[in-house]
A tleap script that builds the chain and sets N, CA, C and O, in Angstrom:
source leaprc.protein.ff14SB
mol = sequence {
  NMET GLU SER VAL LEU LYS THR ILE ALA ALA
  ALA THR PRO LYS PRO ALA GLN ASP ALA LEU
  ARG SER GLN LEU VAL SER ALA GLY ILE ALA
  ASP SER ALA LEU GLU VAL SER ALA SER LYS
  THR PRO THR GLY LEU ASP VAL ASP ALA ILE
  GLU ALA ALA ALA ARG LEU ASP LYS ASP CYS
  VAL MET GLY GLU ILE ARG ASP GLY GLN VAL
  SER VAL SER VAL LEU PRO VAL LEU ALA SER
  GLY LYS CYS PHE VAL GLY ASP SER CARG
}
set mol.1.N position { 11.348 3.132 -17.402 }
set mol.1.CA position { 12.625 2.508 -17.674 }
set mol.1.C position { 13.397 2.313 -16.377 }
set mol.1.O position { 13.954 1.242 -16.135 }
set mol.2.N position { 13.429 3.341 -15.548 }
set mol.2.CA position { 14.225 3.256 -14.329 }
set mol.2.C position { 13.761 2.128 -13.409 }
set mol.2.O position { 14.583 1.360 -12.909 }
set mol.3.N position { 12.467 2.024 -13.186 }
set mol.3.CA position { 11.986 0.988 -12.268 }
set mol.3.C position { 12.245 -0.410 -12.818 }
set mol.3.O position { 12.566 -1.323 -12.056 }
set mol.4.N position { 12.111 -0.587 -14.124 }
set mol.4.CA position { 12.383 -1.896 -14.732 }
set mol.4.C position { 13.863 -2.229 -14.605 }
set mol.4.O position { 14.215 -3.354 -14.249 }
set mol.5.N position { 14.735 -1.263 -14.891 }
set mol.5.CA position { 16.175 -1.507 -14.794 }
set mol.5.C position { 16.588 -1.810 -13.357 }
set mol.5.O position { 17.447 -2.663 -13.133 }
set mol.6.N position { 15.994 -1.130 -12.385 }
set mol.6.CA position { 16.324 -1.395 -10.978 }
set mol.6.C position { 15.913 -2.814 -10.578 }
set mol.6.O position { 16.636 -3.490 -9.847 }
set mol.7.N position { 14.766 -3.254 -11.054 }
set mol.7.CA position { 14.312 -4.612 -10.769 }
set mol.7.C position { 15.266 -5.628 -11.390 }
set mol.7.O position { 15.633 -6.614 -10.750 }
set mol.8.N position { 15.660 -5.389 -12.623 }
set mol.8.CA position { 16.584 -6.287 -13.321 }
set mol.8.C position { 17.928 -6.304 -12.604 }
set mol.8.O position { 18.478 -7.373 -12.341 }
set mol.9.N position { 18.460 -5.126 -12.288 }
set mol.9.CA position { 19.776 -5.025 -11.650 }
set mol.9.C position { 19.797 -5.687 -10.279 }
set mol.9.O position { 20.816 -6.249 -9.880 }
set mol.10.N position { 18.682 -5.627 -9.553 }
set mol.10.CA position { 18.618 -6.259 -8.236 }
set mol.10.C position { 18.729 -7.778 -8.351 }
set mol.10.O position { 19.301 -8.436 -7.483 }
set mol.11.N position { 18.175 -8.325 -9.435 }
set mol.11.CA position { 18.215 -9.769 -9.635 }
set mol.11.C position { 19.512 -10.215 -10.307 }
set mol.11.O position { 20.060 -11.270 -9.988 }
set mol.12.N position { 19.994 -9.395 -11.242 }
set mol.12.CA position { 21.190 -9.742 -12.019 }
set mol.12.C position { 21.992 -8.476 -12.279 }
set mol.12.O position { 21.631 -7.710 -13.172 }
set mol.13.N position { 23.070 -8.224 -11.533 }
set mol.13.CA position { 23.845 -6.998 -11.710 }
set mol.13.C position { 24.475 -6.832 -13.100 }
set mol.13.O position { 24.807 -5.717 -13.503 }
set mol.14.N position { 24.639 -7.945 -13.833 }
set mol.14.CA position { 25.181 -7.895 -15.197 }
set mol.14.C position { 24.280 -8.713 -16.120 }
set mol.14.O position { 24.627 -9.834 -16.492 }
set mol.15.N position { 23.125 -8.159 -16.491 }
set mol.15.CA position { 22.181 -8.920 -17.314 }
set mol.15.C position { 22.685 -9.111 -18.746 }
set mol.15.O position { 23.474 -8.314 -19.254 }
set mol.16.N position { 22.220 -10.166 -19.371 }
set mol.16.CA position { 22.541 -10.430 -20.775 }
set mol.16.C position { 21.687 -9.530 -21.664 }
set mol.16.O position { 20.584 -9.134 -21.287 }
set mol.17.N position { 22.204 -9.218 -22.833 }
set mol.17.CA position { 21.535 -8.334 -23.786 }
set mol.17.C position { 20.116 -8.809 -24.107 }
set mol.17.O position { 19.174 -8.020 -24.034 }
set mol.18.N position { 19.951 -10.084 -24.460 }
set mol.18.CA position { 18.634 -10.598 -24.830 }
set mol.18.C position { 17.655 -10.577 -23.664 }
set mol.18.O position { 16.474 -10.283 -23.849 }
set mol.19.N position { 18.138 -10.885 -22.468 }
set mol.19.CA position { 17.273 -10.874 -21.288 }
set mol.19.C position { 16.813 -9.451 -20.970 }
set mol.19.O position { 15.652 -9.232 -20.624 }
set mol.20.N position { 17.727 -8.489 -21.088 }
set mol.20.CA position { 17.379 -7.091 -20.831 }
set mol.20.C position { 16.343 -6.614 -21.839 }
set mol.20.O position { 15.348 -5.994 -21.461 }
set mol.21.N position { 16.569 -6.898 -23.119 }
set mol.21.CA position { 15.620 -6.510 -24.164 }
set mol.21.C position { 14.250 -7.130 -23.887 }
set mol.21.O position { 13.233 -6.439 -23.945 }
set mol.22.N position { 14.222 -8.414 -23.592 }
set mol.22.CA position { 12.968 -9.121 -23.355 }
set mol.22.C position { 12.183 -8.511 -22.195 }
set mol.22.O position { 10.968 -8.338 -22.290 }
set mol.23.N position { 12.866 -8.189 -21.116 }
set mol.23.CA position { 12.173 -7.636 -19.951 }
set mol.23.C position { 11.666 -6.225 -20.209 }
set mol.23.O position { 10.601 -5.854 -19.714 }
set mol.24.N position { 12.407 -5.433 -20.975 }
set mol.24.CA position { 11.940 -4.081 -21.292 }
set mol.24.C position { 10.736 -4.134 -22.235 }
set mol.24.O position { 9.800 -3.348 -22.085 }
set mol.25.N position { 10.751 -5.041 -23.193 }
set mol.25.CA position { 9.602 -5.204 -24.083 }
set mol.25.C position { 8.395 -5.700 -23.288 }
set mol.25.O position { 7.276 -5.233 -23.504 }
set mol.26.N position { 8.616 -6.636 -22.376 }
set mol.26.CA position { 7.525 -7.133 -21.521 }
set mol.26.C position { 6.934 -6.025 -20.657 }
set mol.26.O position { 5.762 -6.076 -20.285 }
set mol.27.N position { 7.758 -5.017 -20.338 }
set mol.27.CA position { 7.291 -3.891 -19.518 }
set mol.27.C position { 6.531 -2.854 -20.344 }
set mol.27.O position { 6.013 -1.881 -19.796 }
set mol.28.N position { 6.463 -3.063 -21.673 }
set mol.28.CA position { 5.657 -2.174 -22.502 }
set mol.28.C position { 6.422 -1.282 -23.458 }
set mol.28.O position { 5.807 -0.470 -24.148 }
set mol.29.N position { 7.730 -1.399 -23.527 }
set mol.29.CA position { 8.508 -0.607 -24.486 }
set mol.29.C position { 8.478 -1.327 -25.820 }
set mol.29.O position { 8.812 -2.509 -25.901 }
set mol.30.N position { 8.082 -0.622 -26.860 }
set mol.30.CA position { 8.001 -1.227 -28.193 }
set mol.30.C position { 9.382 -1.683 -28.659 }
set mol.30.O position { 10.349 -0.926 -28.576 }
set mol.31.N position { 9.473 -2.906 -29.144 }
set mol.31.CA position { 10.748 -3.446 -29.609 }
set mol.31.C position { 11.355 -2.566 -30.707 }
set mol.31.O position { 12.575 -2.416 -30.782 }
set mol.32.N position { 10.509 -1.991 -31.548 }
set mol.32.CA position { 11.000 -1.152 -32.646 }
set mol.32.C position { 11.615 0.161 -32.155 }
set mol.32.O position { 12.373 0.796 -32.889 }
set mol.33.N position { 11.301 0.572 -30.933 }
set mol.33.CA position { 11.837 1.816 -30.370 }
set mol.33.C position { 12.970 1.565 -29.393 }
set mol.33.O position { 13.473 2.505 -28.778 }
set mol.34.N position { 13.384 0.303 -29.239 }
set mol.34.CA position { 14.341 -0.086 -28.215 }
set mol.34.C position { 15.694 -0.444 -28.809 }
set mol.34.O position { 15.778 -1.140 -29.821 }
set mol.35.N position { 16.737 0.034 -28.178 }
set mol.35.CA position { 18.106 -0.338 -28.527 }
set mol.35.C position { 18.783 -0.808 -27.242 }
set mol.35.O position { 18.620 -0.198 -26.186 }
set mol.36.N position { 19.545 -1.899 -27.341 }
set mol.36.CA position { 20.242 -2.449 -26.179 }
set mol.36.C position { 21.677 -2.747 -26.585 }
set mol.36.O position { 21.924 -3.371 -27.616 }
set mol.37.N position { 22.612 -2.299 -25.774 }
set mol.37.CA position { 24.022 -2.530 -26.091 }
set mol.37.C position { 24.404 -3.986 -25.831 }
set mol.37.O position { 23.655 -4.738 -25.208 }
set mol.38.N position { 25.559 -4.357 -26.311 }
set mol.38.CA position { 26.057 -5.718 -26.122 }
set mol.38.C position { 26.396 -5.956 -24.652 }
set mol.38.O position { 26.810 -5.044 -23.936 }
set mol.39.N position { 26.210 -7.198 -24.223 }
set mol.39.CA position { 26.539 -7.557 -22.845 }
set mol.39.C position { 27.878 -8.300 -22.762 }
set mol.39.O position { 28.389 -8.558 -21.672 }
set mol.40.N position { 28.432 -8.636 -23.916 }
set mol.40.CA position { 29.739 -9.317 -23.987 }
set mol.40.C position { 30.612 -8.588 -25.009 }
set mol.40.O position { 30.117 -8.041 -25.994 }
set mol.41.N position { 31.918 -8.593 -24.752 }
set mol.41.CA position { 32.863 -8.039 -25.727 }
set mol.41.C position { 33.037 -9.044 -26.860 }
set mol.41.O position { 32.605 -10.189 -26.729 }
set mol.42.N position { 33.656 -8.647 -27.967 }
set mol.42.CA position { 33.890 -9.600 -29.054 }
set mol.42.C position { 34.713 -10.823 -28.626 }
set mol.42.O position { 34.645 -11.869 -29.271 }
set mol.43.N position { 35.485 -10.695 -27.547 }
set mol.43.CA position { 36.285 -11.827 -27.067 }
set mol.43.C position { 35.565 -12.638 -25.985 }
set mol.43.O position { 36.147 -13.559 -25.413 }
set mol.44.N position { 34.288 -12.296 -25.700 }
set mol.44.CA position { 33.493 -13.074 -24.764 }
set mol.44.C position { 33.520 -12.623 -23.321 }
set mol.44.O position { 32.944 -13.289 -22.461 }
set mol.45.N position { 34.170 -11.513 -23.032 }
set mol.45.CA position { 34.205 -11.000 -21.660 }
set mol.45.C position { 32.944 -10.194 -21.361 }
set mol.45.O position { 32.326 -9.643 -22.272 }
set mol.46.N position { 32.560 -10.125 -20.076 }
set mol.46.CA position { 31.443 -9.264 -19.678 }
set mol.46.C position { 31.826 -7.808 -19.888 }
set mol.46.O position { 32.970 -7.427 -19.639 }
set mol.47.N position { 30.889 -6.993 -20.339 }
set mol.47.CA position { 31.132 -5.557 -20.467 }
set mol.47.C position { 31.030 -4.907 -19.088 }
set mol.47.O position { 30.443 -5.480 -18.170 }
set mol.48.N position { 31.599 -3.718 -18.947 }
set mol.48.CA position { 31.535 -2.993 -17.668 }
set mol.48.C position { 30.122 -2.500 -17.372 }
set mol.48.O position { 29.708 -2.438 -16.214 }
set mol.49.N position { 29.383 -2.148 -18.427 }
set mol.49.CA position { 28.023 -1.640 -18.264 }
set mol.49.C position { 27.206 -2.035 -19.481 }
set mol.49.O position { 27.733 -2.151 -20.587 }
set mol.50.N position { 25.925 -2.238 -19.270 }
set mol.50.CA position { 25.012 -2.483 -20.375 }
set mol.50.C position { 24.024 -1.323 -20.404 }
set mol.50.O position { 23.574 -0.850 -19.361 }
set mol.51.N position { 23.694 -0.874 -21.610 }
set mol.51.CA position { 22.810 0.276 -21.761 }
set mol.51.C position { 21.605 -0.078 -22.621 }
set mol.51.O position { 21.671 -0.933 -23.504 }
set mol.52.N position { 20.520 0.598 -22.337 }
set mol.52.CA position { 19.299 0.454 -23.127 }
set mol.52.C position { 18.785 1.858 -23.420 }
set mol.52.O position { 18.941 2.776 -22.615 }
set mol.53.N position { 18.178 2.000 -24.577 }
set mol.53.CA position { 17.613 3.295 -24.958 }
set mol.53.C position { 16.250 3.064 -25.590 }
set mol.53.O position { 16.076 2.164 -26.412 }
set mol.54.N position { 15.299 3.878 -25.202 }
set mol.54.CA position { 13.965 3.831 -25.780 }
set mol.54.C position { 13.691 5.175 -26.438 }
set mol.54.O position { 13.725 6.217 -25.783 }
set mol.55.N position { 13.419 5.145 -27.738 }
set mol.55.CA position { 13.136 6.376 -28.486 }
set mol.55.C position { 11.695 6.797 -28.212 }
set mol.55.O position { 10.768 5.993 -28.312 }
set mol.56.N position { 11.526 8.064 -27.867 }
set mol.56.CA position { 10.217 8.630 -27.586 }
set mol.56.C position { 10.162 9.989 -28.259 }
set mol.56.O position { 10.691 10.970 -27.736 }
set mol.57.N position { 9.520 10.048 -29.420 }
set mol.57.CA position { 9.470 11.259 -30.237 }
set mol.57.C position { 10.886 11.729 -30.572 }
set mol.57.O position { 11.616 11.026 -31.271 }
set mol.58.N position { 11.282 12.898 -30.090 }
set mol.58.CA position { 12.606 13.441 -30.405 }
set mol.58.C position { 13.622 13.206 -29.293 }
set mol.58.O position { 14.717 13.769 -29.315 }
set mol.59.N position { 13.253 12.372 -28.323 }
set mol.59.CA position { 14.134 12.097 -27.195 }
set mol.59.C position { 14.444 10.608 -27.099 }
set mol.59.O position { 13.725 9.761 -27.630 }
set mol.60.N position { 15.527 10.324 -26.411 }
set mol.60.CA position { 15.909 8.955 -26.075 }
set mol.60.C position { 16.011 8.861 -24.558 }
set mol.60.O position { 16.748 9.619 -23.927 }
set mol.61.N position { 15.267 7.929 -23.983 }
set mol.61.CA position { 15.400 7.650 -22.562 }
set mol.61.C position { 16.503 6.601 -22.456 }
set mol.61.O position { 16.329 5.454 -22.867 }
set mol.62.N position { 17.634 7.011 -21.903 }
set mol.62.CA position { 18.824 6.172 -21.834 }
set mol.62.C position { 18.963 5.618 -20.422 }
set mol.62.O position { 18.910 6.368 -19.447 }
set mol.63.N position { 19.140 4.313 -20.316 }
set mol.63.CA position { 19.346 3.684 -19.022 }
set mol.63.C position { 20.608 2.841 -19.045 }
set mol.63.O position { 20.955 2.249 -20.067 }
set mol.64.N position { 21.288 2.792 -17.914 }
set mol.64.CA position { 22.533 2.032 -17.809 }
set mol.64.C position { 22.536 1.231 -16.517 }
set mol.64.O position { 22.105 1.718 -15.471 }
set mol.65.N position { 23.025 -0.001 -16.598 }
set mol.65.CA position { 23.278 -0.820 -15.421 }
set mol.65.C position { 24.782 -1.046 -15.360 }
set mol.65.O position { 25.370 -1.624 -16.274 }
set mol.66.N position { 25.396 -0.587 -14.281 }
set mol.66.CA position { 26.843 -0.740 -14.071 }
set mol.66.C position { 27.052 -1.218 -12.633 }
set mol.66.O position { 26.713 -0.516 -11.680 }
set mol.67.N position { 27.600 -2.395 -12.494 }
set mol.67.CA position { 27.846 -2.972 -11.161 }
set mol.67.C position { 26.581 -2.984 -10.301 }
set mol.67.O position { 26.639 -2.724 -9.099 }
set mol.68.N position { 25.445 -3.284 -10.921 }
set mol.68.CA position { 24.190 -3.370 -10.190 }
set mol.68.C position { 23.527 -2.039 -9.901 }
set mol.68.O position { 22.438 -2.002 -9.328 }
set mol.69.N position { 24.168 -0.938 -10.289 }
set mol.69.CA position { 23.606 0.406 -10.078 }
set mol.69.C position { 22.976 0.906 -11.377 }
set mol.69.O position { 23.481 0.634 -12.466 }
set mol.70.N position { 21.880 1.632 -11.255 }
set mol.70.CA position { 21.134 2.114 -12.412 }
set mol.70.C position { 21.226 3.630 -12.506 }
set mol.70.O position { 21.119 4.335 -11.503 }
set mol.71.N position { 21.426 4.119 -13.717 }
set mol.71.CA position { 21.311 5.558 -13.976 }
set mol.71.C position { 20.479 5.737 -15.241 }
set mol.71.O position { 20.557 4.935 -16.171 }
set mol.72.N position { 19.687 6.796 -15.258 }
set mol.72.CA position { 18.796 7.078 -16.386 }
set mol.72.C position { 18.910 8.549 -16.737 }
set mol.72.O position { 18.980 9.405 -15.855 }
set mol.73.N position { 18.927 8.838 -18.034 }
set mol.73.CA position { 18.947 10.222 -18.496 }
set mol.73.C position { 18.139 10.319 -19.791 }
set mol.73.O position { 17.804 9.307 -20.406 }
set mol.74.N position { 17.839 11.535 -20.185 }
set mol.74.CA position { 17.115 11.777 -21.429 }
set mol.74.C position { 18.015 12.613 -22.331 }
set mol.74.O position { 18.508 13.669 -21.935 }
set mol.75.N position { 18.220 12.124 -23.544 }
set mol.75.CA position { 19.071 12.795 -24.529 }
set mol.75.C position { 18.319 12.922 -25.842 }
set mol.75.O position { 17.364 12.182 -26.079 }
set mol.76.N position { 18.733 13.851 -26.705 }
set mol.76.CA position { 18.052 13.983 -27.993 }
set mol.76.C position { 18.372 12.810 -28.929 }
set mol.76.O position { 19.449 12.219 -28.856 }
set mol.77.N position { 17.427 12.490 -29.801 }
set mol.77.CA position { 17.640 11.477 -30.830 }
set mol.77.C position { 18.742 11.974 -31.766 }
set mol.77.O position { 18.821 13.166 -32.062 }
set mol.78.N position { 19.584 11.060 -32.226 }
set mol.78.CA position { 20.652 11.404 -33.160 }
set mol.78.C position { 20.080 11.699 -34.541 }
set mol.78.O position { 18.931 11.357 -34.824 }
set mol.79.N position { 20.859 12.320 -35.386 }
set mol.79.CA position { 20.432 12.653 -36.743 }
set mol.79.C position { 20.025 11.400 -37.525 }
set mol.79.O position { 19.213 11.476 -38.447 }
set mol.80.N position { 20.585 10.263 -37.157 }
set mol.80.CA position { 20.256 8.993 -37.815 }
set mol.80.C position { 18.864 8.490 -37.439 }
set mol.80.O position { 18.349 7.558 -38.058 }
set mol.81.N position { 18.251 9.113 -36.416 }
set mol.81.CA position { 16.964 8.653 -35.921 }
set mol.81.C position { 17.091 7.601 -34.840 }
set mol.81.O position { 16.087 7.076 -34.359 }
set mol.82.N position { 18.319 7.288 -34.455 }
set mol.82.CA position { 18.579 6.289 -33.423 }
set mol.82.C position { 19.100 6.956 -32.161 }
set mol.82.O position { 19.369 8.157 -32.137 }
set mol.83.N position { 19.236 6.159 -31.121 }
set mol.83.CA position { 19.764 6.647 -29.864 }
set mol.83.C position { 21.254 6.310 -29.712 }
set mol.83.O position { 22.008 7.068 -29.102 }
set mol.84.N position { 21.665 5.175 -30.267 }
set mol.84.CA position { 23.053 4.720 -30.183 }
set mol.84.C position { 23.758 4.949 -31.516 }
set mol.84.O position { 23.141 4.890 -32.580 }
set mol.85.N position { 25.034 5.205 -31.441 }
set mol.85.CA position { 25.873 5.195 -32.629 }
set mol.85.C position { 26.327 3.752 -32.806 }
set mol.85.O position { 26.994 3.208 -31.926 }
set mol.86.N position { 25.985 3.127 -33.911 }
set mol.86.CA position { 26.437 1.764 -34.176 }
set mol.86.C position { 25.887 0.737 -33.220 }
set mol.86.O position { 26.623 -0.154 -32.796 }
set mol.87.N position { 24.592 0.828 -32.856 }
set mol.87.CA position { 24.034 -0.149 -31.920 }
set mol.87.C position { 24.097 -1.546 -32.507 }
set mol.87.O position { 24.270 -1.717 -33.714 }
set mol.88.N position { 23.958 -2.530 -31.656 }
set mol.88.CA position { 24.150 -3.919 -32.090 }
set mol.88.C position { 22.840 -4.678 -32.259 }
set mol.88.O position { 22.827 -5.904 -32.147 }
set mol.89.N position { 21.762 -3.994 -32.520 }
set mol.89.CA position { 20.470 -4.652 -32.689 }
set mol.89.C position { 20.469 -5.690 -33.744 }
set mol.89.O position { 19.441 -6.321 -33.988 }
savepdb mol mol.pdb
quit
């Protein structure tokens, strides 16, 4: 996840939701295990950060792109079986 996000962030510091999802799936993350946050607010503004999460057993590999910088962490899956609360998939 980290290397893919760094490649994306280097090319586009504020990637669109669909483009981020597409590139992560192309890198081998199953679409069914992937959650990606919105890249625009309801009023059409760019968000401050876009996040992606890949579910892996009982963990979520969480990645964030903020101002072209990438951070990645591992967190437990939520009781809902998802990584995000109210994701926009």
